[in-house]
N, CA, C and O atoms as a GROMACS GRO file, in nm:
protein
  580
    1MET      N    1  15.038   7.574  -4.009
    1MET     CA    2  14.978   7.679  -3.930
    1MET      C    3  14.969   7.631  -3.785
    1MET      O    4  14.921   7.521  -3.758
    2SER      N    5  15.016   7.714  -3.693
    2SER     CA    6  15.012   7.678  -3.551
    2SER      C    7  14.870   7.687  -3.499
    2SER      O    8  14.782   7.744  -3.564
    3ASP      N    9  14.848   7.629  -3.381
    3ASP     CA   10  14.716   7.637  -3.319
    3ASP      C   11  14.677   7.783  -3.296
    3ASP      O   12  14.562   7.822  -3.319
    4ARG      N   13  14.773   7.863  -3.250
    4ARG     CA   14  14.743   8.005  -3.226
    4ARG      C   15  14.701   8.075  -3.354
    4ARG      O   16  14.604   8.150  -3.356
    5GLN      N   17  14.775   8.049  -3.461
    5GLN     CA   18  14.741   8.112  -3.588
    5GLN      C   19  14.602   8.069  -3.635
    5GLN      O   20  14.525   8.150  -3.686
    6ALA      N   21  14.571   7.942  -3.617
    6ALA     CA   22  14.440   7.891  -3.659
    6ALA      C   23  14.328   7.953  -3.577
    6ALA      O   24  14.222   7.985  -3.631
    7ILE      N   25  14.350   7.972  -3.448
    7ILE     CA   26  14.248   8.032  -3.362
    7ILE      C   27  14.227   8.178  -3.401
    7ILE      O   28  14.113   8.224  -3.414
    8ILE      N   29  14.336   8.252  -3.419
    8ILE     CA   30  14.325   8.393  -3.459
    8ILE      C   31  14.255   8.403  -3.594
    8ILE      O   32  14.168   8.488  -3.614
    9ARG      N   33  14.294   8.316  -3.685
    9ARG     CA   34  14.231   8.316  -3.818
    9ARG      C   35  14.081   8.293  -3.805
    9ARG      O   36  14.002   8.360  -3.872
   10ALA      N   37  14.039   8.198  -3.720
   10ALA     CA   38  13.896   8.169  -3.703
   10ALA      C   39  13.822   8.292  -3.647
   10ALA      O   40  13.713   8.325  -3.693
   11PHE      N   41  13.883   8.359  -3.549
   11PHE     CA   42  13.821   8.481  -3.496
   11PHE      C   43  13.806   8.584  -3.608
   11PHE      O   44  13.701   8.647  -3.621
   12MET      N   45  13.911   8.602  -3.686
   12MET     CA   46  13.909   8.706  -3.789
   12MET      C   47  13.814   8.671  -3.903
   12MET      O   48  13.750   8.761  -3.958
   13VAL      N   49  13.803   8.544  -3.940
   13VAL     CA   50  13.706   8.504  -4.042
   13VAL      C   51  13.566   8.543  -3.996
   13VAL      O   52  13.486   8.593  -4.075
   14ASN      N   53  13.538   8.521  -3.869
   14ASN     CA   54  13.407   8.558  -3.814
   14ASN      C   55  13.387   8.710  -3.816
   14ASN      O   56  13.279   8.758  -3.851
   15LEU      N   57  13.492   8.785  -3.778
   15LEU     CA   58  13.480   8.931  -3.779
   15LEU      C   59  13.461   8.984  -3.921
   15LEU      O   60  13.383   9.077  -3.943
   16ILE      N   61  13.530   8.926  -4.016
   16ILE     CA   62  13.515   8.969  -4.156
   16ILE      C   63  13.372   8.942  -4.204
   16ILE      O   64  13.312   9.024  -4.274
   17ARG      N   65  13.320   8.828  -4.166
   17ARG     CA   66  13.181   8.794  -4.200
   17ARG      C   67  13.086   8.898  -4.138
   17ARG      O   68  12.995   8.946  -4.205
   18LYS      N   69  13.109   8.932  -4.010
   18LYS     CA   70  13.025   9.032  -3.942
   18LYS      C   71  13.035   9.169  -4.008
   18LYS      O   72  12.938   9.245  -4.013
   19ALA      N   73  13.154   9.200  -4.059
   19ALA     CA   74  13.176   9.330  -4.124
   19ALA      C   75  13.103   9.339  -4.258
   19ALA      O   76  13.075   9.448  -4.307
   20GLY      N   77  13.073   9.224  -4.316
   20GLY     CA   78  13.006   9.223  -4.445
   20GLY      C   79  13.096   9.180  -4.559
   20GLY      O   80  13.062   9.200  -4.676
   21GLY      N   81  13.211   9.123  -4.527
   21GLY     CA   82  13.301   9.072  -4.630
   21GLY      C   83  13.436   9.142  -4.628
   21GLY      O   84  13.461   9.234  -4.549
   22VAL      N   85  13.522   9.096  -4.716
   22VAL     CA   86  13.660   9.145  -4.724
   22VAL      C   87  13.665   9.294  -4.755
   22VAL      O   88  13.742   9.367  -4.692
   23ASP      N   89  13.584   9.340  -4.851
   23ASP     CA   90  13.586   9.482  -4.889
   23ASP      C   91  13.550   9.570  -4.769
   23ASP      O   92  13.619   9.668  -4.740
   24ALA      N   93  13.444   9.534  -4.700
   24ALA     CA   94  13.399   9.614  -4.586
   24ALA      C   95  13.502   9.609  -4.473
   24ALA      O   96  13.528   9.711  -4.409
   25ALA      N   97  13.559   9.492  -4.448
   25ALA     CA   98  13.660   9.479  -4.342
   25ALA      C   99  13.782   9.566  -4.374
   25ALA      O  100  13.835   9.633  -4.286
   26ALA      N  101  13.825   9.564  -4.499
   26ALA     CA  102  13.940   9.646  -4.539
   26ALA      C  103  13.911   9.794  -4.518
   26ALA      O  104  13.997   9.868  -4.472
   27MET      N  105  13.789   9.837  -4.551
   27MET     CA  106  13.753   9.978  -4.532
   27MET      C  107  13.748  10.014  -4.383
   27MET      O  108  13.795  10.121  -4.344
   28LEU      N  109  13.692   9.926  -4.300
   28LEU     CA  110  13.684   9.953  -4.156
   28LEU      C  111  13.824   9.961  -4.093
   28LEU      O  112  13.852  10.050  -4.013
   29ILE      N  113  13.909   9.867  -4.131
   29ILE     CA  114  14.046   9.866  -4.077
   29ILE      C  115  14.121   9.991  -4.124
   29ILE      O  116  14.187  10.058  -4.044
   30GLY      N  117  14.110  10.021  -4.252
   30GLY     CA  118  14.178  10.138  -4.308
   30GLY      C  119  14.131  10.267  -4.242
   30GLY      O  120  14.212  10.356  -4.215
   31ALA      N  121  14.001  10.277  -4.215
   31ALA     CA  122  13.948  10.397  -4.151
   31ALA      C  123  14.006  10.413  -4.011
   31ALA      O  124  14.038  10.525  -3.969
   32ASP      N  125  14.020  10.304  -3.940
   32ASP     CA  126  14.076  10.311  -3.804
   32ASP      C  127  14.224  10.345  -3.806
   32ASP      O  128  14.272  10.422  -3.723
   33LEU      N  129  14.297  10.288  -3.901
   33LEU     CA  130  14.442  10.310  -3.907
   33LEU      C  131  14.479  10.439  -3.978
   33LEU      O  132  14.592  10.486  -3.966
   34GLY      N  133  14.385  10.497  -4.051
   34GLY     CA  134  14.413  10.622  -4.122
   34GLY      C  135  14.492  10.601  -4.250
   34GLY      O  136  14.553  10.695  -4.301
   35ALA      N  137  14.492  10.479  -4.301
   35ALA     CA  138  14.562  10.448  -4.427
   35ALA      C  139  14.489  10.332  -4.493
   35ALA      O  140  14.436  10.244  -4.425
   36PRO      N  141  14.488  10.333  -4.626
   36PRO     CA  142  14.418  10.223  -4.694
   36PRO      C  143  14.482  10.088  -4.664
   36PRO      O  144  14.603  10.076  -4.648
   37VAL      N  145  14.397   9.986  -4.657
   37VAL     CA  146  14.442   9.849  -4.636
   37VAL      C  147  14.402   9.769  -4.759
   37VAL      O  148  14.288   9.777  -4.805
   38SER      N  149  14.494   9.693  -4.811
   38SER     CA  150  14.469   9.614  -4.932
   38SER      C  151  14.369   9.502  -4.907
   38SER      O  152  14.381   9.424  -4.813
   39LYS      N  153  14.268   9.497  -4.994
   39LYS     CA  154  14.170   9.387  -4.987
   39LYS      C  155  14.241   9.254  -5.010
   39LYS      O  156  14.203   9.151  -4.954
   40GLY      N  157  14.343   9.257  -5.094
   40GLY     CA  158  14.418   9.134  -5.122
   40GLY      C  159  14.488   9.082  -4.998
   40GLY      O  160  14.491   8.961  -4.974
   41SER      N  161  14.544   9.173  -4.919
   41SER     CA  162  14.611   9.131  -4.795
   41SER      C  163  14.510   9.074  -4.695
   41SER      O  164  14.537   8.974  -4.628
   42ILE      N  165  14.394   9.138  -4.686
   42ILE     CA  166  14.289   9.088  -4.597
   42ILE      C  167  14.247   8.948  -4.642
   42ILE      O  168  14.231   8.858  -4.560
   43SER      N  169  14.229   8.932  -4.772
   43SER     CA  170  14.189   8.802  -4.827
   43SER      C  171  14.295   8.695  -4.799
   43SER      O  172  14.261   8.582  -4.763
   44LYS      N  173  14.423   8.731  -4.816
   44LYS     CA  174  14.531   8.635  -4.788
   44LYS      C  175  14.537   8.600  -4.640
   44LYS      O  176  14.562   8.485  -4.603
   45ARG      N  177  14.515   8.699  -4.554
   45ARG     CA  178  14.514   8.672  -4.410
   45ARG      C  179  14.395   8.582  -4.374
   45ARG      O  180  14.408   8.489  -4.295
   46GLN      N  181  14.280   8.612  -4.434
   46GLN     CA  182  14.161   8.533  -4.408
   46GLN      C  183  14.182   8.388  -4.451
   46GLN      O  184  14.132   8.296  -4.386
   47ALA      N  185  14.255   8.367  -4.559
   47ALA     CA  186  14.282   8.232  -4.609
   47ALA      C  187  14.394   8.162  -4.532
   47ALA      O  188  14.414   8.042  -4.548
   48GLY      N  189  14.466   8.237  -4.448
   48GLY     CA  190  14.573   8.177  -4.370
   48GLY      C  191  14.710   8.184  -4.434
   48GLY      O  192  14.805   8.122  -4.385
   49TYR      N  193  14.722   8.260  -4.543
   49TYR     CA  194  14.852   8.274  -4.610
   49TYR      C  195  14.942   8.378  -4.544
   49TYR      O  196  15.065   8.372  -4.558
   50LEU      N  197  14.883   8.472  -4.473
   50LEU     CA  198  14.957   8.576  -4.400
   50LEU      C  199  14.906   8.582  -4.257
   50LEU      O  200  14.790   8.548  -4.230
   51ASP      N  201  14.991   8.625  -4.165
   51ASP     CA  202  14.949   8.646  -4.027
   51ASP      C  203  14.880   8.780  -4.013
   51ASP      O  204  14.897   8.870  -4.095
   52TRP      N  205  14.800   8.793  -3.907
   52TRP     CA  206  14.727   8.916  -3.880
   52TRP      C  207  14.808   9.008  -3.791
   52TRP      O  208  14.850   8.966  -3.683
   53PRO      N  209  14.833   9.132  -3.834
   53PRO     CA  210  14.896   9.229  -3.743
   53PRO      C  211  14.798   9.265  -3.630
   53PRO      O  212  14.677   9.277  -3.652
   54LEU      N  213  14.851   9.281  -3.512
   54LEU     CA  214  14.767   9.311  -3.396
   54LEU      C  215  14.686   9.439  -3.417
   54LEU      O  216  14.569   9.445  -3.378
   55VAL      N  217  14.746   9.539  -3.478
   55VAL     CA  218  14.673   9.666  -3.497
   55VAL      C  219  14.551   9.647  -3.588
   55VAL      O  220  14.450   9.714  -3.570
   56GLU      N  221  14.560   9.557  -3.683
   56GLU     CA  222  14.445   9.531  -3.770
   56GLU      C  223  14.338   9.451  -3.697
   56GLU      O  224  14.219   9.474  -3.717
   57ILE      N  225  14.379   9.357  -3.613
   57ILE     CA  226  14.283   9.283  -3.532
   57ILE      C  227  14.206   9.380  -3.443
   57ILE      O  228  14.083   9.377  -3.437
   58MET      N  229  14.281   9.468  -3.376
   58MET     CA  230  14.219   9.563  -3.284
   58MET      C  231  14.130   9.662  -3.359
   58MET      O  232  14.023   9.699  -3.310
   59ALA      N  233  14.171   9.703  -3.476
   59ALA     CA  234  14.092   9.797  -3.555
   59ALA      C  235  13.957   9.737  -3.593
   59ALA      O  236  13.854   9.803  -3.579
   60LEU      N  237  13.958   9.614  -3.640
   60LEU     CA  238  13.832   9.551  -3.680
   60LEU      C  239  13.744   9.520  -3.559
   60LEU      O  240  13.622   9.537  -3.564
   61GLU      N  241  13.806   9.477  -3.449
   61GLU     CA  242  13.728   9.454  -3.327
   61GLU      C  243  13.663   9.584  -3.279
   61GLU      O  244  13.546   9.586  -3.243
   62ASP      N  245  13.740   9.692  -3.278
   62ASP     CA  246  13.686   9.821  -3.234
   62ASP      C  247  13.570   9.866  -3.323
   62ASP      O  248  13.468   9.914  -3.274
   63ALA      N  249  13.585   9.849  -3.453
   63ALA     CA  250  13.481   9.892  -3.546
   63ALA      C  251  13.352   9.813  -3.526
   63ALA      O  252  13.242   9.867  -3.542
   64LEU      N  253  13.365   9.686  -3.490
   64LEU     CA  254  13.247   9.600  -3.477
   64LEU      C  255  13.201   9.583  -3.332
   64LEU      O  256  13.100   9.518  -3.304
   65LEU      N  257  13.278   9.643  -3.240
   65LEU     CA  258  13.249   9.628  -3.096
   65LEU      C  259  13.242   9.480  -3.056
   65LEU      O  260  13.161   9.440  -2.972
   66ASP      N  261  13.327   9.401  -3.118
   66ASP     CA  262  13.337   9.256  -3.089
   66ASP      C  263  13.483   9.230  -3.053
   66ASP      O  264  13.571   9.233  -3.140
   67TYR      N  265  13.508   9.203  -2.926
   67TYR     CA  266  13.645   9.191  -2.875
   67TYR      C  267  13.684   9.045  -2.848
   67TYR      O  268  13.762   9.017  -2.758
   68SER      N  269  13.628   8.955  -2.926
   68SER     CA  270  13.650   8.812  -2.901
   68SER      C  271  13.796   8.771  -2.910
   68SER      O  272  13.842   8.689  -2.830
   69CYS      N  273  13.870   8.826  -3.003
   69CYS     CA  274  14.010   8.789  -3.016
   69CYS      C  275  14.092   8.842  -2.898
   69CYS      O  276  14.174   8.769  -2.842
   70ARG      N  277  14.069   8.966  -2.860
   70ARG     CA  278  14.140   9.022  -2.744
   70ARG      C  279  14.104   8.947  -2.616
   70ARG      O  280  14.189   8.924  -2.531
   71GLU      N  281  13.977   8.908  -2.603
   71GLU     CA  282  13.936   8.832  -2.484
   71GLU      C  283  14.009   8.698  -2.480
   71GLU      O  284  14.050   8.652  -2.373
   72TRP      N  285  14.025   8.636  -2.595
   72TRP     CA  286  14.100   8.510  -2.600
   72TRP      C  287  14.246   8.535  -2.564
   72TRP      O  288  14.306   8.458  -2.489
   73PHE      N  289  14.304   8.643  -2.618
   73PHE     CA  290  14.443   8.678  -2.583
   73PHE      C  291  14.458   8.688  -2.431
   73PHE      O  292  14.552   8.634  -2.374
   74ALA      N  293  14.365   8.757  -2.368
   74ALA     CA  294  14.372   8.778  -2.222
   74ALA      C  295  14.367   8.646  -2.146
   74ALA      O  296  14.429   8.634  -2.040
   75GLN      N  297  14.295   8.548  -2.198
   75GLN     CA  298  14.284   8.418  -2.131
   75GLN      C  299  14.409   8.333  -2.147
   75GLN      O  300  14.425   8.232  -2.078
   76THR      N  301  14.499   8.374  -2.236
   76THR     CA  302  14.617   8.291  -2.263
   76THR      C  303  14.744   8.347  -2.199
   76THR      O  304  14.853   8.295  -2.224
   77THR      N  305  14.732   8.452  -2.118
   77THR     CA  306  14.850   8.506  -2.050
   77THR      C  307  14.897   8.405  -1.945
   77THR      O  308  14.816   8.328  -1.894
   78PRO      N  309  15.025   8.405  -1.912
   78PRO     CA  310  15.074   8.311  -1.809
   78PRO      C  311  14.997   8.322  -1.677
   78PRO      O  312  14.971   8.220  -1.613
   79LYS      N  313  14.960   8.444  -1.636
   79LYS     CA  314  14.885   8.459  -1.512
   79LYS      C  315  14.747   8.398  -1.523
   79LYS      O  316  14.701   8.330  -1.431
   80ALA      N  317  14.679   8.421  -1.635
   80ALA     CA  318  14.545   8.364  -1.653
   80ALA      C  319  14.550   8.212  -1.654
   80ALA      O  320  14.465   8.146  -1.595
   81VAL      N  321  14.651   8.156  -1.720
   81VAL     CA  322  14.666   8.010  -1.724
   81VAL      C  323  14.694   7.956  -1.584
   81VAL      O  324  14.639   7.853  -1.545
   82ALA      N  325  14.779   8.025  -1.508
   82ALA     CA  326  14.809   7.983  -1.371
   82ALA      C  327  14.683   7.988  -1.285
   82ALA      O  328  14.659   7.898  -1.205
   83ASP      N  329  14.603   8.093  -1.302
   83ASP     CA  330  14.478   8.104  -1.225
   83ASP      C  331  14.382   7.990  -1.261
   83ASP      O  332  14.317   7.934  -1.173
   84GLN      N  333  14.375   7.958  -1.391
   84GLN     CA  334  14.288   7.847  -1.434
   84GLN      C  335  14.338   7.715  -1.376
   84GLN      O  336  14.257   7.632  -1.333
   85ASN      N  337  14.471   7.694  -1.375
   85ASN     CA  338  14.527   7.572  -1.319
   85ASN      C  339  14.500   7.562  -1.170
   85ASN      O  340  14.472   7.454  -1.118
   86LEU      N  341  14.507   7.675  -1.100
   86LEU     CA  342  14.481   7.677  -0.957
   86LEU      C  343  14.335   7.640  -0.931
   86LEU      O  344  14.307   7.559  -0.842
   87MET      N  345  14.243   7.696  -1.006
   87MET     CA  346  14.101   7.663  -0.988
   87MET      C  347  14.076   7.515  -1.018
   87MET      O  348  13.997   7.450  -0.951
   88HIS      N  349  14.143   7.463  -1.119
   88HIS     CA  350  14.130   7.320  -1.151
   88HIS      C  351  14.181   7.237  -1.033
   88HIS      O  352  14.118   7.137  -0.996
   89SER      N  353  14.293   7.276  -0.974
   89SER     CA  354  14.349   7.202  -0.861
   89SER      C  355  14.256   7.206  -0.739
   89SER      O  356  14.240   7.106  -0.670
   90VAL      N  357  14.196   7.320  -0.715
   90VAL     CA  358  14.100   7.330  -0.604
   90VAL      C  359  13.982   7.235  -0.628
   90VAL      O  360  13.939   7.164  -0.538
   91GLY      N  361  13.931   7.235  -0.750
   91GLY     CA  362  13.821   7.145  -0.784
   91GLY      C  363  13.859   6.999  -0.772
   91GLY      O  364  13.782   6.918  -0.722
   92ARG      N  365  13.980   6.966  -0.818
   92ARG     CA  366  14.028   6.828  -0.808
   92ARG      C  367  14.039   6.785  -0.662
   92ARG      O  368  13.999   6.674  -0.626
   93MET      N  369  14.093   6.875  -0.578
   93MET     CA  370  14.108   6.842  -0.437
   93MET      C  371  13.971   6.821  -0.372
   93MET      O  372  13.954   6.729  -0.292
   94ALA      N  373  13.874   6.904  -0.406
   94ALA     CA  374  13.740   6.889  -0.350
   94ALA      C  375  13.679   6.755  -0.392
   94ALA      O  376  13.621   6.685  -0.310
   95ALA      N  377  13.694   6.720  -0.518
   95ALA     CA  378  13.638   6.593  -0.566
   95ALA      C  379  13.707   6.474  -0.501
   95ALA      O  380  13.641   6.382  -0.453
   96GLU      N  381  13.839   6.476  -0.497
   96GLU     CA  382  13.913   6.364  -0.438
   96GLU      C  383  13.884   6.351  -0.288
   96GLU      O  384  13.872   6.240  -0.236
   97SER      N  385  13.873   6.465  -0.221
   97SER     CA  386  13.844   6.461  -0.077
   97SER      C  387  13.706   6.402  -0.052
   97SER      O  388  13.686   6.323   0.040
   98GLY      N  389  13.611   6.442  -0.135
   98GLY     CA  390  13.476   6.387  -0.123
   98GLY      C  391  13.474   6.237  -0.147
   98GLY      O  392  13.408   6.162  -0.074
   99GLU      N  393  13.546   6.192  -0.249
   99GLU     CA  394  13.553   6.048  -0.276
   99GLU      C  395  13.619   5.974  -0.162
   99GLU      O  396  13.576   5.865  -0.125
  100ALA      N  397  13.724   6.033  -0.106
  100ALA     CA  398  13.794   5.969   0.006
  100ALA      C  399  13.704   5.958   0.128
  100ALA      O  400  13.701   5.854   0.194
  101MET      N  401  13.630   6.064   0.156
  101MET     CA  402  13.539   6.061   0.271
  101MET      C  403  13.430   5.957   0.250
  101MET      O  404  13.397   5.882   0.342
  102ALA      N  405  13.372   5.952   0.132
  102ALA     CA  406  13.267   5.855   0.103
  102ALA      C  407  13.320   5.712   0.115
  102ALA      O  408  13.254   5.627   0.174
  103ALA      N  409  13.438   5.687   0.060
  103ALA     CA  410  13.496   5.552   0.068
  103ALA      C  411  13.530   5.516   0.212
  103ALA      O  412  13.509   5.402   0.254
  104ALA      N  413  13.581   5.612   0.287
  104ALA     CA  414  13.616   5.585   0.427
  104ALA      C  415  13.490   5.556   0.510
  104ALA      O  416  13.491   5.465   0.593
  105MET      N  417  13.384   5.633   0.488
  105MET     CA  418  13.259   5.609   0.562
  105MET      C  419  13.199   5.475   0.524
  105MET      O  420  13.151   5.402   0.611
  106GLU      N  421  13.202   5.443   0.395
  106GLU     CA  422  13.150   5.314   0.350
  106GLU      C  423  13.231   5.200   0.410
  106GLU      O  424  13.176   5.100   0.456
  107ALA      N  425  13.363   5.215   0.409
  107ALA     CA  426  13.449   5.110   0.465
  107ALA      C  427  13.424   5.094   0.614
  107ALA      O  428  13.419   4.982   0.664
  108ALA      N  429  13.406   5.206   0.686
  108ALA     CA  430  13.382   5.197   0.830
  108ALA      C  431  13.251   5.124   0.859
  108ALA      O  432  13.244   5.042   0.950
  109MET      N  433  13.147   5.156   0.781
  109MET     CA  434  13.018   5.089   0.802
  109MET      C  435  13.026   4.941   0.766
  109MET      O  436  12.968   4.856   0.834
  110GLU      N  437  13.099   4.911   0.659
  110GLU     CA  438  13.109   4.772   0.616
  110GLU      C  439  13.201   4.692   0.709
  110GLU      O  440  13.180   4.572   0.727
  111PHE      N  441  13.303   4.757   0.769
  111PHE     CA  442  13.388   4.687   0.866
  111PHE      C  443  13.304   4.639   0.983
  111PHE      O  444  13.326   4.530   1.035
  112ALA      N  445  13.207   4.721   1.024
  112ALA     CA  446  13.120   4.685   1.136
  112ALA      C  447  13.040   4.560   1.104
  112ALA      O  448  13.007   4.483   1.195
  113SER      N  449  13.007   4.539   0.978
  113SER     CA  450  12.930   4.420   0.940
  113SER      C  451  13.020   4.306   0.893
  113SER      O  452  12.971   4.200   0.854
  114GLY      N  453  13.150   4.326   0.896
  114GLY     CA  454  13.242   4.221   0.856
  114GLY      C  455  13.280   4.223   0.710
  114GLY      O  456  13.352   4.134   0.664
  115HIS      N  457  13.235   4.321   0.635
  115HIS     CA  458  13.269   4.334   0.492
  115HIS      C  459  13.336   4.469   0.475
  115HIS      O  460  13.342   4.548   0.569
  116GLY      N  461  13.384   4.496   0.360
  116GLY     CA  462  13.439   4.628   0.334
  116GLY      C  463  13.571   4.623   0.261
  116GLY      O  464  13.635   4.518   0.251
  117SER      N  465  13.609   4.736   0.211
  117SER     CA  466  13.731   4.744   0.134
  117SER      C  467  13.822   4.850   0.192
  117SER      O  468  13.810   4.968   0.159
  118ARG      N  469  13.910   4.808   0.278
  118ARG     CA  470  14.009   4.899   0.334
  118ARG      C  471  14.098   4.951   0.220
  118ARG      O  472  14.142   5.066   0.224
  119ALA      N  473  14.126   4.868   0.121
  119ALA     CA  474  14.213   4.906   0.010
  119ALA      C  475  14.153   5.023  -0.069
  119ALA      O  476  14.224   5.116  -0.106
  120LEU      N  477  14.022   5.017  -0.095
  120LEU     CA  478  13.957   5.126  -0.168
  120LEU      C  479  13.961   5.254  -0.087
  120LEU      O  480  13.991   5.360  -0.141
  121ALA      N  481  13.930   5.246   0.041
  121ALA     CA  482  13.934   5.365   0.126
  121ALA      C  483  14.074   5.423   0.129
  121ALA      O  484  14.091   5.545   0.124
  122LEU      N  485  14.176   5.337   0.138
  122LEU     CA  486  14.314   5.382   0.141
  122LEU      C  487  14.354   5.447   0.008
  122LEU      O  488  14.422   5.549   0.008
  123LYS      N  489  14.312   5.387  -0.103
  123LYS     CA  490  14.342   5.443  -0.236
  123LYS      C  491  14.282   5.582  -0.249
  123LYS      O  492  14.349   5.674  -0.295
  124GLU      N  493  14.154   5.600  -0.210
  124GLU     CA  494  14.089   5.730  -0.220
  124GLU      C  495  14.155   5.833  -0.128
  124GLU      O  496  14.168   5.950  -0.165
  125ALA      N  497  14.196   5.790  -0.010
  125ALA     CA  498  14.265   5.881   0.082
  125ALA      C  499  14.399   5.926   0.023
  125ALA      O  500  14.436   6.043   0.036
  126HIS      N  501  14.471   5.834  -0.041
  126HIS     CA  502  14.597   5.871  -0.107
  126HIS      C  503  14.573   5.970  -0.221
  126HIS      O  504  14.649   6.065  -0.239
  127ASP      N  505  14.466   5.946  -0.300
  127ASP     CA  506  14.434   6.039  -0.409
  127ASP      C  507  14.404   6.179  -0.354
  127ASP      O  508  14.446   6.279  -0.412
  128ALA      N  509  14.331   6.185  -0.242
  128ALA     CA  510  14.298   6.314  -0.180
  128ALA      C  511  14.426   6.383  -0.131
  128ALA      O  512  14.441   6.504  -0.147
  129LEU      N  513  14.517   6.306  -0.071
  129LEU     CA  514  14.644   6.364  -0.024
  129LEU      C  515  14.727   6.417  -0.140
  129LEU      O  516  14.786   6.524  -0.130
  130LEU      N  517  14.730   6.344  -0.250
  130LEU     CA  518  14.805   6.389  -0.368
  130LEU      C  519  14.746   6.520  -0.422
  130LEU      O  520  14.820   6.612  -0.456
  131SER      N  521  14.613   6.527  -0.430
  131SER     CA  522  14.549   6.650  -0.477
  131SER      C  523  14.579   6.766  -0.384
  131SER      O  524  14.606   6.877  -0.429
  132ALA      N  525  14.575   6.741  -0.253
  132ALA     CA  526  14.607   6.846  -0.156
  132ALA      C  527  14.752   6.889  -0.170
  132ALA      O  528  14.782   7.008  -0.163
  133SER      N  529  14.842   6.796  -0.190
  133SER     CA  530  14.984   6.828  -0.207
  133SER      C  531  15.006   6.912  -0.333
  133SER      O  532  15.085   7.007  -0.331
  134ASN      N  533  14.937   6.878  -0.441
  134ASN     CA  534  14.948   6.956  -0.566
  134ASN      C  535  14.898   7.098  -0.545
  134ASN      O  536  14.959   7.193  -0.594
  135LEU      N  537  14.788   7.113  -0.473
  135LEU     CA  538  14.735   7.245  -0.446
  135LEU      C  539  14.832   7.327  -0.360
  135LEU      O  540  14.856   7.444  -0.388
  136VAL      N  541  14.888   7.265  -0.258
  136VAL     CA  542  14.986   7.334  -0.173
  136VAL      C  543  15.106   7.378  -0.255
  136VAL      O  544  15.156   7.489  -0.237
  137ALA      N  545  15.153   7.292  -0.344
  137ALA     CA  546  15.268   7.325  -0.429
  137ALA      C  547  15.236   7.444  -0.518
  137ALA      O  548  15.320   7.533  -0.536
  138GLN      N  549  15.115   7.448  -0.574
  138GLN     CA  550  15.077   7.560  -0.661
  138GLN      C  551  15.067   7.689  -0.580
  138GLN      O  552  15.111   7.794  -0.624
  139LEU      N  553  15.008   7.680  -0.462
  139LEU     CA  554  14.992   7.799  -0.379
  139LEU      C  555  15.125   7.855  -0.330
  139LEU      O  556  15.138   7.975  -0.305
  140THR      N  557  15.224   7.769  -0.316
  140THR     CA  558  15.355   7.816  -0.270
  140THR      C  559  15.447   7.848  -0.388
  140THR      O  560  15.564   7.882  -0.370
  141GLY      N  561  15.392   7.837  -0.509
  141GLY     CA  562  15.470   7.876  -0.627
  141GLY      C  563  15.558   7.767  -0.683
  141GLY      O  564  15.641   7.792  -0.770
  142GLY      N  565  15.541   7.646  -0.635
  142GLY     CA  566  15.625   7.537  -0.682
  142GLY      C  567  15.568   7.457  -0.796
  142GLY      O  568  15.633   7.363  -0.843
  143GLY      N  569  15.449   7.491  -0.842
  143GLY     CA  570  15.386   7.413  -0.948
  143GLY      C  571  15.330   7.285  -0.893
  143GLY      O  572  15.333   7.263  -0.772
  144ALA      N  573  15.279   7.199  -0.980
  144ALA     CA  574  15.220   7.071  -0.936
  144ALA      C  575  15.330   6.976  -0.893
  144ALA      O  576  15.438   6.973  -0.951
  145ALA      N  577  15.299   6.899  -0.790
  145ALA     CA  578  15.396   6.802  -0.738
  145ALA      C  579  15.400   6.679  -0.824
  145ALA      O  580  15.476   6.586  -0.795
   0.00000   0.00000   0.00000
């Protein structure tokens, strides 16, 4: 079973539980689709032996007003994933830039007293530049550098 199948199955197991069991879920799905749905098929899908048709997922979600599976679907679109990656890159750049500034200020103060780590300040500055380069690449459509 793929990760996607396992995730969908977990959502549906929860929805079936909320519906009151396999019999109730089959009745709710059948009512939405306008045709009877086999309790055996629902049971096999719940156990992971069969995949869930999208129309049955939507029917049960609509009946229970619980759209957790569709919400998960929406988060897995290429655009949503790209948006999440972009936000991660912005956060990474902010963190690396902050670390670079802190290391540079510490090094500058310690240089004045004759101590300090130019290497650490340089390493943090390089990390910040790499994060900025990755963000620029994502914003220009080139992906991470």
